[in-house]
N, C-alpha and C positions, 0 to 999 in steps of 0.2 A: 397839446398836440407835441408831438417829437419833431425836432427841427429838421430830420432826414426823413420823416413820414415818406412811406411810398404808398399808404392807403389813403382812400377819400372820406374825407369828413362827412358825417350826416349831419343835417341841418337843426334838427331837434323836433321832438314832439309837436310843439306849437306850428312849425313849418308845416310838417304834415297836415294838419287840422286846417289850416290856410288853404293848402292845396285841394282837401277835400271840400271845403266851402264853396271854393270857385265853381266847384261842379254839381253845387248841390242845389242851384236855382231850377233846372230843369225837374229834378225830383220833387221840389217843392209845387212846381205845376200840375206836376202827374199826379199827387196824392190830393191837390184840392179838385181836380177833375174828378177824382174817386170820391171824394166827399160830396161832391156835387151828385154825382150818380147815387150816391145812399140817399141823398135827401130827395131827389126825383124818383126813387123806386117806388114810394108811396103813391105815385100819379099814375102808374102804369096799370092798365087794366088787367085783370085776374088772367085773361087769355095769352097775353104776354108776358107773364110772371117769368115764366121759364126761361125766354130768351133774355131778359132783364137781366136774370142771375148769372147766366152765361157770360153776359158782356160784363157785368161787374167781376166776376170770377177772373176773366180775361185781363180786366184794366187791375185788379191787384196784382195777378202774377207779374204783367208789365212793369207796374211799380216797383215791385221787390225784385225783377231783373235789372233795372234801371238803378236802384239803389246800390247794388251789388256791383255794378260795372263802373258806377261813378267811384266807390270805394276801392275797386282795382286800378281804375286808371290814375287816381290819387296817389295809391300805394306805388306803382309802376314810377309815376312823376318824381316821388320822394326819394325812391330808391336808386333812382338813375340820375339825382342831382347831388353833386360833391363837390367837395374843395380840397385840393390838396397843397399843402406849402412843403416846397423843399427846400435846400438852400439856394437852389439858382432861380426858379420860378414858382409863380401861382398859377394853378392849371384849376379851372372851373369846367365841370362837365354838367351837362343837361339835356333833356329831352325824352320823351317817352318813347316813340318809335323810331325817330330818327335822331341819333344821340351827337351833340355838338360838344367839342372839347376846344377849348380856349387855353392855352399857355401863354402867360404873361411874364416875360424877364421882368425882374425886379426893377433894373435901371430904365424901363419904359414907363414905371407907374409915376404919374405926375401926382396925384393925389387919392386918396382913401377916405370915403365921407361916409359917416352914420347918419341918417335921417329918420325920425320919429314922430310922426303925427299924433294929434291927442288920442287916435283909435290905438295907434300903434303903442302908446305908451301906457295905455290903459289894459293893454293886451300883454306887455312885455315884449314888444316885439320892435327890430331895426332892420331898416333897409340898407344894405351897402352899396354904394357907387364909387366905382373903381374908375379914375379917370387915367387914359393911357395916351401917350404921345406917339404921335405917327411917326411910321418910316417907310420908305419905300427904295427898292434897290440900295440900301445900306446908308441912305441919305436922311435924315432926320428932317421934319418939317412941324410946321405949327398946327396942322388938321391932328385933332383930338378924336376919340371914341370913348365913349363909357359903357361898362359893363354894369349891369344892376346885379344884387343878389337879394332876391325881394323876401319879406316876411321871416325873417331869421329870430331865433330868441335872442333876447337882448345880450346876455351873458356870452353865447357865442359869436356873435357878431363884434362886440368888444374883444373877445379872446383872438379871433381872425385878425381884426384890424391891429391890435397889438402885436400880433405875430408879423404881419406884414411890415408893419412900421419899423421893428427891430431888424429887417432885412433892407429898409430903403431908407432915404434919408429926407423923409416927408413930414408935413406937420398933422398933427390931428386936427380935424375937422367935424363939429357935430351940429347939425340942425334940427331945431324943435319947434313946433309949432308956436305961433306969438301969444296964444293965449296960455301955453305952459310955461312960457317966460315971465309972464305976469304974474305967476303963483309963488 
């Protein structure tokens, strides 16, 4: 990433797939219902077979529409989720329909932490947690807030962490699950 980058950095293919898998639960349920309809089709009396075929066709069309909608929503979430690292601040934008944009001056960042569960390590993902010092009416106080950047490709997360650390004066923190420390 360029030090003076004005464009938002995308989060990687793995992040898109995680966004897609979050929405896939309803798709799996719908396709299980379709499978049950297919199985139950043999128990339908012949005089109702034409109706059963219409119901099955409708369920399949509905299932395809839901798959397409899940893909489109995941794509919009992915395309509208970005990180911009400039000389003065870190900016995060996210949201499918209502877009949220958070700008964080580097002097407000207390820590930037990477966390990787065993599942994340298996998939090569990291979650970034940025702790921000509070401020109200120009006066600093001890209340902190945390912004999370979930399911980033490990290399992208490390690159973001390193670039932010270059612009701040904080230490690297990385948490891994207990089972990975034992290995």
